C-alpha positions in Angstrom: -0.1 0.1 -0.2 2.6 2.2 0.9 4.6 1.6 -2.2 1.1 2.0 -4.1 1.3 6.0 -2.4 4.5 6.9 -3.6 4.3 5.3 -6.7 0.9 7.4 -6.6 2.7 10.5 -5.5 5.5 10.3 -7.6 3.3 10.2 -10.9 1.5 13.4 -10.0 5.1 15.4 -9.0 6.6 14.4 -12.4 2.9 15.8 -14.2 3.6 19.1 -12.2 7.3 19.1 -13.3 6.3 18.2 -17.1 3.9 21.4 -16.7 6.2 23.3 -15.5 8.7 22.4 -18.2 6.1 23.0 -21.1 5.3 26.5 -19.5 9.1 27.1 -19.4 9.4 25.9 -23.1 6.4 27.9 -24.1 7.5 30.6 -22.8 10.9 30.4 -24.1 9.3 31.2 -27.8 6.5 33.7 -26.6 8.0 35.9 -23.9 10.1 38.0 -26.1 9.0 41.7 -25.1 6.6 41.9 -27.7 3.3 41.4 -26.1 4.8 39.5 -23.3 7.8 40.4 -21.0 11.2 38.3 -20.9 10.9 38.4 -17.1 7.9 35.8 -17.7 10.2 32.8 -18.9 13.0 33.7 -16.0 9.9 33.1 -13.9 9.2 30.1 -15.1 12.4 29.0 -15.5 13.0 29.4 -12.0 9.9 27.5 -11.4 10.9 24.5 -13.3 14.5 24.4 -11.6 13.3 24.1 -8.3 10.5 21.9 -8.6 13.0 19.4 -10.7 15.4 20.0 -7.8 12.7 19.2 -5.5 11.9 15.7 -7.2 15.5 15.1 -7.4 16.3 15.3 -4.2 13.0 13.5 -3.2 13.8 10.5 -5.4 17.5 10.3 -5.9 19.7 12.5 -7.9 21.2 9.8 -9.3 18.1 8.0 -10.3 18.7 8.4 -14.2 22.2 9.1 -15.6 21.7 8.9 -18.9 24.5 8.8 -21.8 24.0 12.3 -22.6 24.1 13.9 -18.5 27.3 11.7 -18.1 28.6 12.9 -21.1 28.0 17.1 -19.9 29.2 16.0 -17.0 33.0 15.3 -18.1 32.6 18.0 -20.3 32.0 20.5 -17.7 34.7 19.2 -15.4 37.4 19.5 -18.6 35.6 23.3 -19.4 36.2 24.2 -15.3 39.7 22.7 -15.5 40.9 24.7 -18.9 38.9 28.1 -16.8 42.1 28.0 -14.0 44.8 28.9 -16.3 42.7 30.9 -18.4 43.7 34.6 -18.5 40.2 35.6 -18.7 38.5 33.6 -16.0 36.2 36.4 -15.0 34.6 36.1 -18.6 34.8 32.2 -18.8 32.8 32.1 -15.5 30.2 33.4 -16.9 29.4 31.1 -19.9 30.0 28.0 -17.0 27.6 29.7 -15.1 25.1 29.1 -18.4 27.0 25.5 -18.6 25.2 24.8 -15.1 21.9 26.1 -16.0 21.8 23.9 -19.1 22.8 20.9 -17.2 20.3 21.2 -15.0 17.7 22.1 -17.6 18.5 19.0 -19.6 18.7 16.8 -16.8 15.4 17.4 -15.4 13.7 17.6 -19.1 15.4 13.8 -18.9 14.0 13.0 -15.6 10.2 14.4 -16.4 10.7 12.4 -20.4 10.9 9.2 -19.3 9.0 7.5 -22.8 8.2 7.7 -26.0 4.4 8.9 -24.8 6.1 11.6 -23.1 8.4 12.9 -25.7 5.5 13.1 -28.4 3.6 15.2 -25.8 7.1 17.2 -26.1 6.9 17.5 -29.1 3.7 19.1 -29.5 4.8 21.6 -27.1 7.2 22.7 -29.1 5.0 22.6 -32.3 2.7 24.7 -30.1 5.2 27.4 -28.6 6.8 28.0 -32.5 3.3 27.8 -33.8 1.6 31.0 -31.4 5.3 32.6 -31.6 4.7 33.0 -35.2 0.9 34.0 -35.1 1.8 36.5 -32.2 4.8 38.4 -34.8 2.5 38.2 -37.7 -0.6 40.1 -35.5 1.8 42.7 -34.1 3.6 43.3 -37.3 6.7 42.0 -36.7 6.5 39.1 -39.1 9.3 40.6 -41.4 12.8 40.5 -42.4 15.0 38.6 -45.0 18.1 38.8 -46.7 17.6 42.3 -47.6 16.3 44.1 -44.1 17.5 43.0 -40.8 16.6 39.6 -40.4 13.5 38.2 -38.5 14.7 37.9 -34.7 17.3 40.4 -34.2 15.4 43.3 -32.8 12.8 41.1 -30.5 15.6 38.7 -29.6 19.0 40.7 -30.2 20.2 37.3 -32.3 18.4 36.2 -35.5 20.3 32.9 -35.2 18.9 32.1 -31.6 14.9 32.7 -33.6 16.1 30.4 -36.0 17.7 27.9 -34.0 14.5 27.6 -32.1 12.0 27.2 -35.4 14.9 24.6 -36.4 14.3 22.6 -33.7 10.4 23.0 -33.6 10.5 21.8 -37.4 12.7 18.9 -36.6 10.3 17.9 -33.8 7.1 18.2 -36.2 8.6 16.0 -38.8 9.5 13.5 -36.2 5.8 13.7 -34.7 4.5 13.3 -38.7 6.2 9.8 -39.3 6.6 8.5 -35.8 4.1 10.5 -33.7 0.7 10.6 -34.8 -1.6 8.8 -37.2 -4.7 11.1 -37.5 -5.2 13.0 -41.0 -6.0 15.8 -39.5 -3.0 16.3 -37.1 -0.9 15.1 -39.9 -2.4 18.4 -41.6 -2.4 20.5 -38.9 1.4 19.8 -38.7 1.9 20.2 -42.4 0.4 23.7 -41.8 2.5 24.6 -38.9 6.4 23.6 -40.9 5.1 25.6 -43.7 4.7 27.9 -41.5 7.5 27.7 -39.4 9.6 27.2 -42.5 8.4 31.1 -44.0 9.6 32.2 -40.4 12.7 30.5 -41.0 13.7 32.1 -44.3 12.5 35.4 -42.7 15.7 35.0 -40.5 17.6 34.4 -43.4 19.1 31.5 -41.3 20.4 29.3 -44.3 22.4 26.9 -42.1 19.3 26.1 -40.1 17.0 25.8 -43.4 19.8 22.9 -45.0 19.8 21.6 -41.6 
């Protein structure tokens, strides 16, 4: 009985974790100071990290150590070692902080996405998030750009490549959904529309290497 309660409690806590992860991903796309403040994304990130850390401490930090996590830990140790003799330690330490955040974000994502069904849901979160971003840009008159002028994403994200990377990731996951994730004709039609919409935005960002990829 205690074991069943423990498993039920874990499922609830992991469901909350998946929800917070979804909110973080969604705000990573739409909270770009166009109509939604980027501070909301920071708040979502802290909530996700805080909940993930609580679950990791509750159920064991070493519960799930995937190959990616092990590799990233080794990479971080090597990076820390090289920083010790670098003349630009202060500058590099700021970048190392971002590596720490990336490590925990990816670790907690792996913790809350434990099977193919969860991964399919995650793909839909990315698909909906990118679609919402492009809709928001279109309705606010910000879906403009191209090779001849300012690239799409340059103004509201500060870097057109950052925007192109986000859209590229969504397209890849939408393609996975097309092939493996859904058999419903209506869902496939919606995905085709989303992919074309994303590719249009990707072209406006002039991110040629991301389009090729």
